[in-house]
PDB file of N, CA, C and O in Angstrom:
ATOM      1  N   UNK A   1      76.079 258.879 -38.873  1.00  0.00           N
ATOM      2  CA  UNK A   1      77.430 258.821 -38.345  1.00  0.00           C
ATOM      3  C   UNK A   1      78.185 257.807 -39.134  1.00  0.00           C
ATOM      4  O   UNK A   1      77.600 256.893 -39.714  1.00  0.00           O
ATOM      5  N   UNK A   2      79.518 257.964 -39.163  1.00  0.00           N
ATOM      6  CA  UNK A   2      80.403 257.143 -39.919  1.00  0.00           C
ATOM      7  C   UNK A   2      80.300 255.634 -39.600  1.00  0.00           C
ATOM      8  O   UNK A   2      80.372 254.739 -40.441  1.00  0.00           O
ATOM      9  N   UNK A   3      80.118 255.470 -38.236  1.00  0.00           N
ATOM     10  CA  UNK A   3      80.118 254.099 -37.744  1.00  0.00           C
ATOM     11  C   UNK A   3      78.728 253.508 -37.690  1.00  0.00           C
ATOM     12  O   UNK A   3      78.582 252.397 -37.181  1.00  0.00           O
ATOM     13  N   UNK A   4      77.659 254.197 -38.199  1.00  0.00           N
ATOM     14  CA  UNK A   4      76.397 253.726 -38.279  1.00  0.00           C
ATOM     15  C   UNK A   4      75.520 253.932 -37.026  1.00  0.00           C
ATOM     16  O   UNK A   4      74.365 253.506 -37.003  1.00  0.00           O
ATOM     17  N   UNK A   5      76.060 254.575 -36.006  1.00  0.00           N
ATOM     18  CA  UNK A   5      75.318 254.862 -34.752  1.00  0.00           C
ATOM     19  C   UNK A   5      74.304 255.912 -35.036  1.00  0.00           C
ATOM     20  O   UNK A   5      74.617 256.897 -35.705  1.00  0.00           O
ATOM     21  N   UNK A   6      73.121 255.754 -34.568  1.00  0.00           N
ATOM     22  CA  UNK A   6      72.080 256.764 -34.517  1.00  0.00           C
ATOM     23  C   UNK A   6      71.929 257.383 -33.123  1.00  0.00           C
ATOM     24  O   UNK A   6      71.723 256.683 -32.132  1.00  0.00           O
ATOM     25  N   UNK A   7      72.030 258.624 -33.082  1.00  0.00           N
ATOM     26  CA  UNK A   7      71.995 259.290 -31.805  1.00  0.00           C
ATOM     27  C   UNK A   7      70.547 259.829 -31.618  1.00  0.00           C
ATOM     28  O   UNK A   7      69.886 260.255 -32.565  1.00  0.00           O
ATOM     29  N   UNK A   8      70.095 259.783 -30.330  1.00  0.00           N
ATOM     30  CA  UNK A   8      68.712 260.191 -29.961  1.00  0.00           C
ATOM     31  C   UNK A   8      68.835 261.352 -28.974  1.00  0.00           C
ATOM     32  O   UNK A   8      69.542 261.313 -27.968  1.00  0.00           O
ATOM     33  N   UNK A   9      68.089 262.382 -29.350  1.00  0.00           N
ATOM     34  CA  UNK A   9      68.033 263.526 -28.513  1.00  0.00           C
ATOM     35  C   UNK A   9      67.550 263.303 -27.078  1.00  0.00           C
ATOM     36  O   UNK A   9      67.980 263.980 -26.144  1.00  0.00           O
ATOM     37  N   UNK A  10      66.621 262.309 -26.930  1.00  0.00           N
ATOM     38  CA  UNK A  10      66.115 261.977 -25.665  1.00  0.00           C
ATOM     39  C   UNK A  10      67.143 261.412 -24.763  1.00  0.00           C
ATOM     40  O   UNK A  10      66.873 261.366 -23.563  1.00  0.00           O
ATOM     41  N   UNK A  11      68.261 260.985 -25.172  1.00  0.00           N
ATOM     42  CA  UNK A  11      69.364 260.398 -24.418  1.00  0.00           C
ATOM     43  C   UNK A  11      70.360 261.431 -24.023  1.00  0.00           C
ATOM     44  O   UNK A  11      71.368 261.112 -23.392  1.00  0.00           O
ATOM     45  N   UNK A  12      70.117 262.629 -24.366  1.00  0.00           N
ATOM     46  CA  UNK A  12      71.076 263.758 -24.041  1.00  0.00           C
ATOM     47  C   UNK A  12      71.118 263.937 -22.510  1.00  0.00           C
ATOM     48  O   UNK A  12      70.084 263.905 -21.842  1.00  0.00           O
ATOM     49  N   UNK A  13      72.285 264.119 -21.996  1.00  0.00           N
ATOM     50  CA  UNK A  13      72.548 264.316 -20.587  1.00  0.00           C
ATOM     51  C   UNK A  13      72.807 265.825 -20.377  1.00  0.00           C
ATOM     52  O   UNK A  13      73.929 266.230 -20.682  1.00  0.00           O
ATOM     53  N   UNK A  14      71.953 266.657 -19.918  1.00  0.00           N
ATOM     54  CA  UNK A  14      72.090 268.076 -19.721  1.00  0.00           C
ATOM     55  C   UNK A  14      73.196 268.423 -18.842  1.00  0.00           C
ATOM     56  O   UNK A  14      73.718 269.531 -18.962  1.00  0.00           O
ATOM     57  N   UNK A  15      73.609 267.595 -17.971  1.00  0.00           N
ATOM     58  CA  UNK A  15      74.799 267.788 -17.013  1.00  0.00           C
ATOM     59  C   UNK A  15      76.067 267.817 -17.789  1.00  0.00           C
ATOM     60  O   UNK A  15      77.067 268.354 -17.313  1.00  0.00           O
ATOM     61  N   UNK A  16      76.070 267.263 -18.962  1.00  0.00           N
ATOM     62  CA  UNK A  16      77.391 267.196 -19.731  1.00  0.00           C
ATOM     63  C   UNK A  16      77.483 268.303 -20.741  1.00  0.00           C
ATOM     64  O   UNK A  16      78.430 268.318 -21.527  1.00  0.00           O
ATOM     65  N   UNK A  17      76.551 269.235 -20.765  1.00  0.00           N
ATOM     66  CA  UNK A  17      76.611 270.432 -21.692  1.00  0.00           C
ATOM     67  C   UNK A  17      77.558 271.427 -20.941  1.00  0.00           C
ATOM     68  O   UNK A  17      77.248 271.837 -19.823  1.00  0.00           O
ATOM     69  N   UNK A  18      78.598 271.774 -21.500  1.00  0.00           N
ATOM     70  CA  UNK A  18      79.547 272.688 -20.813  1.00  0.00           C
ATOM     71  C   UNK A  18      79.675 274.100 -21.519  1.00  0.00           C
ATOM     72  O   UNK A  18      79.887 275.116 -20.857  1.00  0.00           O
ATOM     73  N   UNK A  19      79.541 274.111 -22.838  1.00  0.00           N
ATOM     74  CA  UNK A  19      79.695 275.352 -23.562  1.00  0.00           C
ATOM     75  C   UNK A  19      78.322 276.181 -23.484  1.00  0.00           C
ATOM     76  O   UNK A  19      77.248 275.598 -23.635  1.00  0.00           O
ATOM     77  N   UNK A  20      78.387 277.439 -23.264  1.00  0.00           N
ATOM     78  CA  UNK A  20      77.196 278.312 -23.254  1.00  0.00           C
ATOM     79  C   UNK A  20      76.321 278.099 -24.446  1.00  0.00           C
ATOM     80  O   UNK A  20      75.104 277.962 -24.320  1.00  0.00           O
ATOM     81  N   UNK A  21      76.969 278.067 -25.680  1.00  0.00           N
ATOM     82  CA  UNK A  21      76.058 277.921 -26.879  1.00  0.00           C
ATOM     83  C   UNK A  21      75.288 276.525 -26.990  1.00  0.00           C
ATOM     84  O   UNK A  21      74.209 276.438 -27.576  1.00  0.00           O
ATOM     85  N   UNK A  22      75.902 275.478 -26.404  1.00  0.00           N
ATOM     86  CA  UNK A  22      75.156 274.261 -26.390  1.00  0.00           C
ATOM     87  C   UNK A  22      74.033 274.239 -25.397  1.00  0.00           C
ATOM     88  O   UNK A  22      72.999 273.602 -25.597  1.00  0.00           O
ATOM     89  N   UNK A  23      74.264 274.957 -24.315  1.00  0.00           N
ATOM     90  CA  UNK A  23      73.181 275.054 -23.235  1.00  0.00           C
ATOM     91  C   UNK A  23      72.010 275.912 -23.790  1.00  0.00           C
ATOM     92  O   UNK A  23      70.844 275.590 -23.562  1.00  0.00           O
ATOM     93  N   UNK A  24      72.318 276.947 -24.481  1.00  0.00           N
ATOM     94  CA  UNK A  24      71.291 277.777 -25.073  1.00  0.00           C
ATOM     95  C   UNK A  24      70.448 277.085 -26.145  1.00  0.00           C
ATOM     96  O   UNK A  24      69.223 277.186 -26.206  1.00  0.00           O
ATOM     97  N   UNK A  25      71.210 276.370 -26.993  1.00  0.00           N
ATOM     98  CA  UNK A  25      70.548 275.572 -28.048  1.00  0.00           C
ATOM     99  C   UNK A  25      69.642 274.570 -27.464  1.00  0.00           C
ATOM    100  O   UNK A  25      68.515 274.436 -27.941  1.00  0.00           O
ATOM    101  N   UNK A  26      70.067 273.804 -26.403  1.00  0.00           N
ATOM    102  CA  UNK A  26      69.249 272.862 -25.850  1.00  0.00           C
ATOM    103  C   UNK A  26      68.020 273.446 -25.240  1.00  0.00           C
ATOM    104  O   UNK A  26      66.964 272.820 -25.321  1.00  0.00           O
ATOM    105  N   UNK A  27      68.078 274.616 -24.624  1.00  0.00           N
ATOM    106  CA  UNK A  27      66.845 275.222 -24.098  1.00  0.00           C
ATOM    107  C   UNK A  27      65.850 275.435 -25.111  1.00  0.00           C
ATOM    108  O   UNK A  27      64.679 275.101 -24.926  1.00  0.00           O
ATOM    109  N   UNK A  28      66.288 276.026 -26.272  1.00  0.00           N
ATOM    110  CA  UNK A  28      65.339 276.277 -27.331  1.00  0.00           C
ATOM    111  C   UNK A  28      64.763 274.972 -27.985  1.00  0.00           C
ATOM    112  O   UNK A  28      63.602 274.917 -28.389  1.00  0.00           O
ATOM    113  N   UNK A  29      65.584 273.996 -28.059  1.00  0.00           N
ATOM    114  CA  UNK A  29      65.190 272.699 -28.691  1.00  0.00           C
ATOM    115  C   UNK A  29      64.172 271.906 -27.835  1.00  0.00           C
ATOM    116  O   UNK A  29      63.402 271.090 -28.341  1.00  0.00           O
ATOM    117  N   UNK A  30      64.206 272.165 -26.617  1.00  0.00           N
ATOM    118  CA  UNK A  30      63.337 271.418 -25.668  1.00  0.00           C
ATOM    119  C   UNK A  30      61.854 271.640 -25.961  1.00  0.00           C
ATOM    120  O   UNK A  30      61.087 270.684 -25.845  1.00  0.00           O
ATOM    121  N   UNK A  31      61.421 272.785 -26.317  1.00  0.00           N
ATOM    122  CA  UNK A  31      60.009 273.085 -26.575  1.00  0.00           C
ATOM    123  C   UNK A  31      59.642 273.087 -28.029  1.00  0.00           C
ATOM    124  O   UNK A  31      58.465 272.952 -28.364  1.00  0.00           O
ATOM    125  N   UNK A  32      60.613 273.238 -28.911  1.00  0.00           N
ATOM    126  CA  UNK A  32      60.297 273.392 -30.280  1.00  0.00           C
ATOM    127  C   UNK A  32      59.650 272.211 -31.022  1.00  0.00           C
ATOM    128  O   UNK A  32      58.742 272.490 -31.805  1.00  0.00           O
ATOM    129  N   UNK A  33      60.002 270.947 -30.872  1.00  0.00           N
ATOM    130  CA  UNK A  33      59.368 269.943 -31.698  1.00  0.00           C
ATOM    131  C   UNK A  33      57.832 269.881 -31.475  1.00  0.00           C
ATOM    132  O   UNK A  33      57.119 269.740 -32.468  1.00  0.00           O
ATOM    133  N   UNK A  34      57.304 269.971 -30.314  1.00  0.00           N
ATOM    134  CA  UNK A  34      55.816 269.919 -30.082  1.00  0.00           C
ATOM    135  C   UNK A  34      55.155 271.137 -30.695  1.00  0.00           C
ATOM    136  O   UNK A  34      54.077 271.061 -31.285  1.00  0.00           O
ATOM    137  N   UNK A  35      55.870 272.321 -30.529  1.00  0.00           N
ATOM    138  CA  UNK A  35      55.231 273.554 -31.130  1.00  0.00           C
ATOM    139  C   UNK A  35      55.222 273.409 -32.682  1.00  0.00           C
ATOM    140  O   UNK A  35      54.244 273.780 -33.332  1.00  0.00           O
ATOM    141  N   UNK A  36      56.248 272.904 -33.224  1.00  0.00           N
ATOM    142  CA  UNK A  36      56.334 272.780 -34.813  1.00  0.00           C
ATOM    143  C   UNK A  36      55.285 271.821 -35.185  1.00  0.00           C
ATOM    144  O   UNK A  36      54.548 272.060 -36.142  1.00  0.00           O
ATOM    145  N   UNK A  37      55.168 270.686 -34.442  1.00  0.00           N
ATOM    146  CA  UNK A  37      54.124 269.637 -34.819  1.00  0.00           C
ATOM    147  C   UNK A  37      52.779 270.190 -34.721  1.00  0.00           C
ATOM    148  O   UNK A  37      51.942 269.911 -35.580  1.00  0.00           O
ATOM    149  N   UNK A  38      52.496 270.991 -33.688  1.00  0.00           N
ATOM    150  CA  UNK A  38      51.092 271.670 -33.550  1.00  0.00           C
ATOM    151  C   UNK A  38      50.872 272.627 -34.722  1.00  0.00           C
ATOM    152  O   UNK A  38      49.769 272.609 -35.269  1.00  0.00           O
ATOM    153  N   UNK A  39      51.771 273.417 -35.135  1.00  0.00           N
ATOM    154  CA  UNK A  39      51.641 274.228 -36.259  1.00  0.00           C
ATOM    155  C   UNK A  39      51.424 273.545 -37.597  1.00  0.00           C
ATOM    156  O   UNK A  39      50.583 273.968 -38.390  1.00  0.00           O
ATOM    157  N   UNK A  40      52.182 272.491 -37.846  1.00  0.00           N
ATOM    158  CA  UNK A  40      52.033 271.655 -39.077  1.00  0.00           C
ATOM    159  C   UNK A  40      50.766 270.996 -39.111  1.00  0.00           C
ATOM    160  O   UNK A  40      50.148 270.922 -40.173  1.00  0.00           O
ATOM    161  N   UNK A  41      50.285 270.473 -37.971  1.00  0.00           N
ATOM    162  CA  UNK A  41      49.026 269.759 -37.903  1.00  0.00           C
ATOM    163  C   UNK A  41      47.830 270.696 -38.297  1.00  0.00           C
ATOM    164  O   UNK A  41      46.787 270.293 -38.812  1.00  0.00           O
ATOM    165  N   UNK A  42      48.117 271.983 -37.992  1.00  0.00           N
ATOM    166  CA  UNK A  42      47.037 272.985 -38.287  1.00  0.00           C
ATOM    167  C   UNK A  42      47.219 273.546 -39.679  1.00  0.00           C
ATOM    168  O   UNK A  42      46.518 274.461 -40.113  1.00  0.00           O
ATOM    169  N   UNK A  43      48.259 272.917 -40.410  1.00  0.00           N
ATOM    170  CA  UNK A  43      48.640 273.390 -41.762  1.00  0.00           C
ATOM    171  C   UNK A  43      49.190 274.855 -41.744  1.00  0.00           C
ATOM    172  O   UNK A  43      49.008 275.588 -42.716  1.00  0.00           O
ATOM    173  N   UNK A  44      49.808 275.241 -40.724  1.00  0.00           N
ATOM    174  CA  UNK A  44      50.283 276.604 -40.590  1.00  0.00           C
ATOM    175  C   UNK A  44      51.824 276.445 -40.885  1.00  0.00           C
ATOM    176  O   UNK A  44      52.667 276.601 -40.002  1.00  0.00           O
ATOM    177  N   UNK A  45      52.123 276.134 -42.151  1.00  0.00           N
ATOM    178  CA  UNK A  45      53.454 275.787 -42.531  1.00  0.00           C
ATOM    179  C   UNK A  45      54.436 276.948 -42.568  1.00  0.00           C
ATOM    180  O   UNK A  45      55.618 276.790 -42.262  1.00  0.00           O
ATOM    181  N   UNK A  46      53.923 278.127 -42.951  1.00  0.00           N
ATOM    182  CA  UNK A  46      54.756 279.298 -43.014  1.00  0.00           C
ATOM    183  C   UNK A  46      55.203 279.699 -41.538  1.00  0.00           C
ATOM    184  O   UNK A  46      56.352 280.053 -41.273  1.00  0.00           O
ATOM    185  N   UNK A  47      54.251 279.612 -40.677  1.00  0.00           N
ATOM    186  CA  UNK A  47      54.594 279.852 -39.177  1.00  0.00           C
ATOM    187  C   UNK A  47      55.637 278.814 -38.630  1.00  0.00           C
ATOM    188  O   UNK A  47      56.577 279.151 -37.910  1.00  0.00           O
ATOM    189  N   UNK A  48      55.408 277.589 -39.009  1.00  0.00           N
ATOM    190  CA  UNK A  48      56.314 276.507 -38.597  1.00  0.00           C
ATOM    191  C   UNK A  48      57.771 276.785 -39.124  1.00  0.00           C
ATOM    192  O   UNK A  48      58.741 276.657 -38.378  1.00  0.00           O
ATOM    193  N   UNK A  49      57.878 277.143 -40.347  1.00  0.00           N
ATOM    194  CA  UNK A  49      59.178 277.468 -40.962  1.00  0.00           C
ATOM    195  C   UNK A  49      59.778 278.697 -40.298  1.00  0.00           C
ATOM    196  O   UNK A  49      60.974 278.727 -40.008  1.00  0.00           O
ATOM    197  N   UNK A  50      59.014 279.636 -40.073  1.00  0.00           N
ATOM    198  CA  UNK A  50      59.468 280.871 -39.405  1.00  0.00           C
ATOM    199  C   UNK A  50      60.009 280.552 -38.046  1.00  0.00           C
ATOM    200  O   UNK A  50      61.039 281.088 -37.637  1.00  0.00           O
ATOM    201  N   UNK A  51      59.288 279.637 -37.303  1.00  0.00           N
ATOM    202  CA  UNK A  51      59.717 279.349 -35.990  1.00  0.00           C
ATOM    203  C   UNK A  51      61.074 278.524 -36.004  1.00  0.00           C
ATOM    204  O   UNK A  51      61.905 278.628 -35.102  1.00  0.00           O
ATOM    205  N   UNK A  52      61.222 277.710 -37.087  1.00  0.00           N
ATOM    206  CA  UNK A  52      62.444 276.921 -37.215  1.00  0.00           C
ATOM    207  C   UNK A  52      63.637 277.860 -37.581  1.00  0.00           C
ATOM    208  O   UNK A  52      64.771 277.721 -37.121  1.00  0.00           O
ATOM    209  N   UNK A  53      63.262 278.817 -38.445  1.00  0.00           N
ATOM    210  CA  UNK A  53      64.277 279.820 -38.762  1.00  0.00           C
ATOM    211  C   UNK A  53      64.918 280.511 -37.659  1.00  0.00           C
ATOM    212  O   UNK A  53      66.080 280.905 -37.759  1.00  0.00           O
ATOM    213  N   UNK A  54      64.168 280.693 -36.532  1.00  0.00           N
ATOM    214  CA  UNK A  54      64.578 281.419 -35.411  1.00  0.00           C
ATOM    215  C   UNK A  54      65.869 280.752 -34.721  1.00  0.00           C
ATOM    216  O   UNK A  54      66.687 281.415 -34.084  1.00  0.00           O
ATOM    217  N   UNK A  55      65.950 279.484 -34.904  1.00  0.00           N
ATOM    218  CA  UNK A  55      67.094 278.859 -34.238  1.00  0.00           C
ATOM    219  C   UNK A  55      68.395 278.917 -35.123  1.00  0.00           C
ATOM    220  O   UNK A  55      69.453 278.455 -34.696  1.00  0.00           O
ATOM    221  N   UNK A  56      68.292 279.483 -36.340  1.00  0.00           N
ATOM    222  CA  UNK A  56      69.444 279.452 -37.124  1.00  0.00           C
ATOM    223  C   UNK A  56      70.703 280.046 -36.469  1.00  0.00           C
ATOM    224  O   UNK A  56      71.796 279.481 -36.508  1.00  0.00           O
ATOM    225  N   UNK A  57      70.483 281.173 -35.892  1.00  0.00           N
ATOM    226  CA  UNK A  57      71.569 281.909 -35.216  1.00  0.00           C
ATOM    227  C   UNK A  57      72.221 281.039 -34.122  1.00  0.00           C
ATOM    228  O   UNK A  57      73.445 280.987 -33.999  1.00  0.00           O
ATOM    229  N   UNK A  58      71.343 280.341 -33.312  1.00  0.00           N
ATOM    230  CA  UNK A  58      71.761 279.514 -32.287  1.00  0.00           C
ATOM    231  C   UNK A  58      72.621 278.394 -32.879  1.00  0.00           C
ATOM    232  O   UNK A  58      73.697 278.084 -32.367  1.00  0.00           O
ATOM    233  N   UNK A  59      72.137 277.805 -33.948  1.00  0.00           N
ATOM    234  CA  UNK A  59      72.826 276.624 -34.528  1.00  0.00           C
ATOM    235  C   UNK A  59      74.158 277.137 -35.078  1.00  0.00           C
ATOM    236  O   UNK A  59      75.177 276.464 -34.922  1.00  0.00           O
ATOM    237  N   UNK A  60      74.177 278.281 -35.700  1.00  0.00           N
ATOM    238  CA  UNK A  60      75.389 278.831 -36.292  1.00  0.00           C
ATOM    239  C   UNK A  60      76.412 279.116 -35.162  1.00  0.00           C
ATOM    240  O   UNK A  60      77.593 278.809 -35.322  1.00  0.00           O
ATOM    241  N   UNK A  61      76.005 279.655 -34.110  1.00  0.00           N
ATOM    242  CA  UNK A  61      76.824 279.934 -32.952  1.00  0.00           C
ATOM    243  C   UNK A  61      77.345 278.607 -32.330  1.00  0.00           C
ATOM    244  O   UNK A  61      78.510 278.494 -31.949  1.00  0.00           O
ATOM    245  N   UNK A  62      76.516 277.703 -32.255  1.00  0.00           N
ATOM    246  CA  UNK A  62      76.955 276.360 -31.711  1.00  0.00           C
ATOM    247  C   UNK A  62      78.156 275.812 -32.561  1.00  0.00           C
ATOM    248  O   UNK A  62      79.196 275.441 -32.018  1.00  0.00           O
ATOM    249  N   UNK A  63      77.966 275.780 -33.905  1.00  0.00           N
ATOM    250  CA  UNK A  63      79.060 275.211 -34.735  1.00  0.00           C
ATOM    251  C   UNK A  63      80.247 276.102 -34.787  1.00  0.00           C
ATOM    252  O   UNK A  63      81.363 275.628 -35.002  1.00  0.00           O
ATOM    253  N   UNK A  64      80.057 277.366 -34.601  1.00  0.00           N
ATOM    254  CA  UNK A  64      81.248 278.307 -34.563  1.00  0.00           C
ATOM    255  C   UNK A  64      82.080 278.239 -33.267  1.00  0.00           C
ATOM    256  O   UNK A  64      83.287 278.483 -33.256  1.00  0.00           O
ATOM    257  N   UNK A  65      81.389 277.903 -32.203  1.00  0.00           N
ATOM    258  CA  UNK A  65      82.005 278.002 -30.854  1.00  0.00           C
ATOM    259  C   UNK A  65      82.262 276.660 -30.102  1.00  0.00           C
ATOM    260  O   UNK A  65      82.930 276.615 -29.069  1.00  0.00           O
ATOM    261  N   UNK A  66      81.711 275.612 -30.662  1.00  0.00           N
ATOM    262  CA  UNK A  66      81.659 274.357 -29.974  1.00  0.00           C
ATOM    263  C   UNK A  66      82.270 273.243 -30.931  1.00  0.00           C
ATOM    264  O   UNK A  66      81.836 273.046 -32.066  1.00  0.00           O
ATOM    265  N   UNK A  67      83.267 272.572 -30.386  1.00  0.00           N
ATOM    266  CA  UNK A  67      83.806 271.411 -31.130  1.00  0.00           C
ATOM    267  C   UNK A  67      83.029 270.112 -30.907  1.00  0.00           C
ATOM    268  O   UNK A  67      83.210 269.449 -29.886  1.00  0.00           O
ATOM    269  N   UNK A  68      82.161 269.745 -31.865  1.00  0.00           N
ATOM    270  CA  UNK A  68      81.377 268.601 -31.753  1.00  0.00           C
ATOM    271  C   UNK A  68      82.143 267.332 -31.586  1.00  0.00           C
ATOM    272  O   UNK A  68      81.819 266.484 -30.755  1.00  0.00           O
ATOM    273  N   UNK A  69      83.211 267.210 -32.428  1.00  0.00           N
ATOM    274  CA  UNK A  69      83.995 265.920 -32.324  1.00  0.00           C
ATOM    275  C   UNK A  69      85.034 266.061 -31.305  1.00  0.00           C
ATOM    276  O   UNK A  69      86.209 265.857 -31.611  1.00  0.00           O
ATOM    277  N   UNK A  70      84.690 266.401 -30.091  1.00  0.00           N
ATOM    278  CA  UNK A  70      85.646 266.493 -28.954  1.00  0.00           C
ATOM    279  C   UNK A  70      86.338 265.256 -28.815  1.00  0.00           C
ATOM    280  O   UNK A  70      85.842 264.206 -29.225  1.00  0.00           O
ATOM    281  N   UNK A  71      87.555 265.318 -28.211  1.00  0.00           N
ATOM    282  CA  UNK A  71      88.239 264.078 -27.909  1.00  0.00           C
ATOM    283  C   UNK A  71      87.592 263.239 -26.829  1.00  0.00           C
ATOM    284  O   UNK A  71      87.604 262.009 -26.845  1.00  0.00           O
ATOM    285  N   UNK A  72      87.015 263.993 -25.872  1.00  0.00           N
ATOM    286  CA  UNK A  72      86.284 263.268 -24.782  1.00  0.00           C
ATOM    287  C   UNK A  72      85.109 262.572 -25.370  1.00  0.00           C
ATOM    288  O   UNK A  72      84.234 263.280 -25.869  1.00  0.00           O
ATOM    289  N   UNK A  73      84.972 261.294 -25.377  1.00  0.00           N
ATOM    290  CA  UNK A  73      83.970 260.500 -26.063  1.00  0.00           C
ATOM    291  C   UNK A  73      82.580 260.865 -25.499  1.00  0.00           C
ATOM    292  O   UNK A  73      81.658 261.068 -26.287  1.00  0.00           O
ATOM    293  N   UNK A  74      82.395 260.955 -24.181  1.00  0.00           N
ATOM    294  CA  UNK A  74      81.131 261.255 -23.524  1.00  0.00           C
ATOM    295  C   UNK A  74      80.607 262.624 -24.013  1.00  0.00           C
ATOM    296  O   UNK A  74      79.428 262.819 -24.308  1.00  0.00           O
ATOM    297  N   UNK A  75      81.517 263.494 -24.069  1.00  0.00           N
ATOM    298  CA  UNK A  75      81.177 264.905 -24.439  1.00  0.00           C
ATOM    299  C   UNK A  75      80.784 264.916 -25.972  1.00  0.00           C
ATOM    300  O   UNK A  75      79.818 265.563 -26.377  1.00  0.00           O
ATOM    301  N   UNK A  76      81.565 264.184 -26.769  1.00  0.00           N
ATOM    302  CA  UNK A  76      81.232 264.072 -28.172  1.00  0.00           C
ATOM    303  C   UNK A  76      79.833 263.448 -28.423  1.00  0.00           C
ATOM    304  O   UNK A  76      79.023 264.002 -29.166  1.00  0.00           O
ATOM    305  N   UNK A  77      79.591 262.370 -27.831  1.00  0.00           N
ATOM    306  CA  UNK A  77      78.303 261.676 -27.954  1.00  0.00           C
ATOM    307  C   UNK A  77      77.170 262.523 -27.493  1.00  0.00           C
ATOM    308  O   UNK A  77      76.096 262.495 -28.094  1.00  0.00           O
ATOM    309  N   UNK A  78      77.362 263.264 -26.466  1.00  0.00           N
ATOM    310  CA  UNK A  78      76.258 264.109 -25.923  1.00  0.00           C
ATOM    311  C   UNK A  78      76.021 265.322 -26.922  1.00  0.00           C
ATOM    312  O   UNK A  78      74.893 265.797 -27.057  1.00  0.00           O
ATOM    313  N   UNK A  79      77.061 265.780 -27.579  1.00  0.00           N
ATOM    314  CA  UNK A  79      76.865 266.840 -28.554  1.00  0.00           C
ATOM    315  C   UNK A  79      76.203 266.299 -29.877  1.00  0.00           C
ATOM    316  O   UNK A  79      75.455 266.991 -30.568  1.00  0.00           O
ATOM    317  N   UNK A  80      76.535 265.043 -30.156  1.00  0.00           N
ATOM    318  CA  UNK A  80      75.753 264.470 -31.244  1.00  0.00           C
ATOM    319  C   UNK A  80      74.249 264.243 -30.970  1.00  0.00           C
ATOM    320  O   UNK A  80      73.378 264.351 -31.834  1.00  0.00           O
ATOM    321  N   UNK A  81      74.028 263.904 -29.628  1.00  0.00           N
ATOM    322  CA  UNK A  81      72.578 263.857 -29.238  1.00  0.00           C
ATOM    323  C   UNK A  81      71.908 265.212 -29.319  1.00  0.00           C
ATOM    324  O   UNK A  81      70.719 265.298 -29.627  1.00  0.00           O
ATOM    325  N   UNK A  82      72.672 266.300 -29.041  1.00  0.00           N
ATOM    326  CA  UNK A  82      72.033 267.609 -29.161  1.00  0.00           C
ATOM    327  C   UNK A  82      71.745 267.917 -30.582  1.00  0.00           C
ATOM    328  O   UNK A  82      70.722 268.537 -30.871  1.00  0.00           O
ATOM    329  N   UNK A  83      72.623 267.502 -31.529  1.00  0.00           N
ATOM    330  CA  UNK A  83      72.389 267.693 -32.959  1.00  0.00           C
ATOM    331  C   UNK A  83      71.164 266.856 -33.438  1.00  0.00           C
ATOM    332  O   UNK A  83      70.421 267.251 -34.336  1.00  0.00           O
ATOM    333  N   UNK A  84      71.008 265.705 -32.799  1.00  0.00           N
ATOM    334  CA  UNK A  84      69.794 264.971 -33.056  1.00  0.00           C
ATOM    335  C   UNK A  84      68.572 265.689 -32.808  1.00  0.00           C
ATOM    336  O   UNK A  84      67.568 265.460 -33.481  1.00  0.00           O
ATOM    337  N   UNK A  85      68.594 266.614 -31.810  1.00  0.00           N
ATOM    338  CA  UNK A  85      67.468 267.370 -31.428  1.00  0.00           C
ATOM    339  C   UNK A  85      67.119 268.317 -32.589  1.00  0.00           C
ATOM    340  O   UNK A  85      65.936 268.535 -32.849  1.00  0.00           O
ATOM    341  N   UNK A  86      68.100 268.880 -33.286  1.00  0.00           N
ATOM    342  CA  UNK A  86      67.805 269.633 -34.397  1.00  0.00           C
ATOM    343  C   UNK A  86      67.116 268.916 -35.530  1.00  0.00           C
ATOM    344  O   UNK A  86      66.177 269.408 -36.156  1.00  0.00           O
ATOM    345  N   UNK A  87      67.628 267.744 -35.756  1.00  0.00           N
ATOM    346  CA  UNK A  87      66.988 266.804 -36.721  1.00  0.00           C
ATOM    347  C   UNK A  87      65.543 266.555 -36.308  1.00  0.00           C
ATOM    348  O   UNK A  87      64.633 266.630 -37.133  1.00  0.00           O
ATOM    349  N   UNK A  88      65.344 266.266 -35.067  1.00  0.00           N
ATOM    350  CA  UNK A  88      63.982 265.991 -34.660  1.00  0.00           C
ATOM    351  C   UNK A  88      63.059 267.153 -34.925  1.00  0.00           C
ATOM    352  O   UNK A  88      61.910 266.931 -35.308  1.00  0.00           O
ATOM    353  N   UNK A  89      63.482 268.322 -34.751  1.00  0.00           N
ATOM    354  CA  UNK A  89      62.714 269.566 -35.066  1.00  0.00           C
ATOM    355  C   UNK A  89      62.311 269.601 -36.492  1.00  0.00           C
ATOM    356  O   UNK A  89      61.162 269.888 -36.830  1.00  0.00           O
ATOM    357  N   UNK A  90      63.247 269.310 -37.319  1.00  0.00           N
ATOM    358  CA  UNK A  90      62.990 269.288 -38.778  1.00  0.00           C
ATOM    359  C   UNK A  90      62.017 268.260 -39.215  1.00  0.00           C
ATOM    360  O   UNK A  90      61.330 268.417 -40.225  1.00  0.00           O
ATOM    361  N   UNK A  91      61.948 267.119 -38.398  1.00  0.00           N
ATOM    362  CA  UNK A  91      61.144 265.975 -38.765  1.00  0.00           C
ATOM    363  C   UNK A  91      59.714 266.178 -38.148  1.00  0.00           C
ATOM    364  O   UNK A  91      58.819 265.377 -38.414  1.00  0.00           O
ATOM    365  N   UNK A  92      59.517 267.193 -37.371  1.00  0.00           N
ATOM    366  CA  UNK A  92      58.211 267.399 -36.700  1.00  0.00           C
ATOM    367  C   UNK A  92      57.158 267.632 -37.608  1.00  0.00           C
ATOM    368  O   UNK A  92      56.015 267.820 -37.192  1.00  0.00           O
TER     369      UNK A  92
END
């Protein structure tokens, strides 16, 4: 972030998700990091990448239909925390 703040997915408040695309993305991201980690630990890298690729449409829809930098500070921070969940999946 421009101001140096690091957002953590674990701090996301599900009650502050208002757009359908952010709710759907969050549901998918909840289970994904552990599943990806299990696959990579078993050296099933192709399967792990295939699983990650499945969320691409959800991520695209999120960015197409949701304003991340909303004027409402709490909403903006929560959306940045949701994006941190994508980062966490990639780091699994």
